[in-house]
C-alpha positions as CSV (number, residue, x, y, z in Angstrom):
1,M,72.1,65.3,36.5
2,V,70.6,68.3,37.3
3,F,67.4,70.0,36.2
4,G,64.8,72.8,37.0
5,V,62.0,72.0,38.1
6,R,59.0,74.6,37.5
7,R,56.7,75.2,40.2
8,P,52.9,76.7,39.6
9,D,54.6,79.9,40.7
10,D,56.1,79.9,37.4
11,A,59.5,79.4,39.6
12,E,62.0,76.9,38.8
13,D,63.5,74.7,41.9
14,I,66.7,73.0,41.2
15,H,67.0,69.1,41.0
16,A,69.7,66.6,40.8
17,A,69.7,63.0,39.8
18,V,72.9,61.1,41.0
19,V,73.9,57.0,40.6
20,P,76.4,56.3,43.5
21,A,79.4,54.5,43.4
22,P,79.7,51.3,44.7
23,G,79.2,51.4,48.4
24,P,77.8,53.2,51.4
25,H,74.4,54.8,50.0
26,P,74.9,58.9,49.7
27,D,73.1,61.1,52.1
28,P,70.9,63.6,49.9
29,A,71.6,66.4,52.6
30,A,75.3,66.0,52.6
31,I,75.2,66.3,48.4
32,Q,73.5,69.8,49.0
33,D,75.9,70.7,51.8
34,F,78.6,70.0,49.6
35,V,77.3,71.9,47.0
36,T,76.6,74.9,49.3
37,A,79.8,74.9,50.5
38,H,81.4,74.7,46.9
39,Q,79.0,76.9,44.9
40,G,77.0,78.7,47.1
41,P,72.7,78.2,48.2
42,L,71.3,79.4,45.5
43,H,73.0,76.2,43.2
44,T,72.5,74.1,45.9
45,P,69.5,71.6,44.5
46,S,66.8,71.9,46.7
47,T,66.3,67.9,46.1
48,V,68.5,65.2,45.3
49,H,67.2,61.6,43.7
50,V,69.3,58.7,43.9
51,L,69.1,56.4,41.0
52,T,70.1,53.1,40.4
53,E,71.4,54.3,37.3
54,M,71.0,57.0,34.3
55,P,69.2,56.5,31.3
56,L,71.6,57.3,28.9
57,T,70.9,58.5,25.1
58,P,72.2,56.5,22.0
59,V,74.8,58.9,22.0
60,G,75.8,58.5,26.3
61,K,74.1,61.7,27.7
62,P,71.5,62.1,30.5
63,D,68.4,61.4,28.8
64,R,66.4,63.8,30.3
65,P,62.8,62.4,29.2
66,R,63.5,59.2,30.3
67,V,65.0,60.7,34.5
68,L,62.0,63.0,34.7
69,A,59.7,60.2,33.3
70,R,61.3,57.4,36.1
71,L,60.8,60.3,38.5
72,G,57.4,61.0,37.7
73,L,57.9,64.5,36.6
74,T,56.0,65.6,33.3
75,D,57.3,68.0,30.4
76,E,54.9,70.9,32.2
77,N,56.6,70.6,35.1
78,F,60.2,70.2,33.6
79,A,62.2,73.8,32.8
80,T,63.5,73.7,29.6
81,S,65.4,77.0,29.7
């Protein structure tokens, strides 16, 4: 899941929350490098959060408020647009 987190200057940082497949633990820097190589630096998350599971809504979509809460982010940090 990719989402924006508002900074004090009202700009947004890109964050990504990922759940690894079984096996070796992913390297957040390698994920950032992959995104940079395939999508460009504008799309590269400044922070990659590795979760053990992705909270889902009843219809199976990532539950953003629960992910943010799990990461210790508040609604005022969350960029909705």
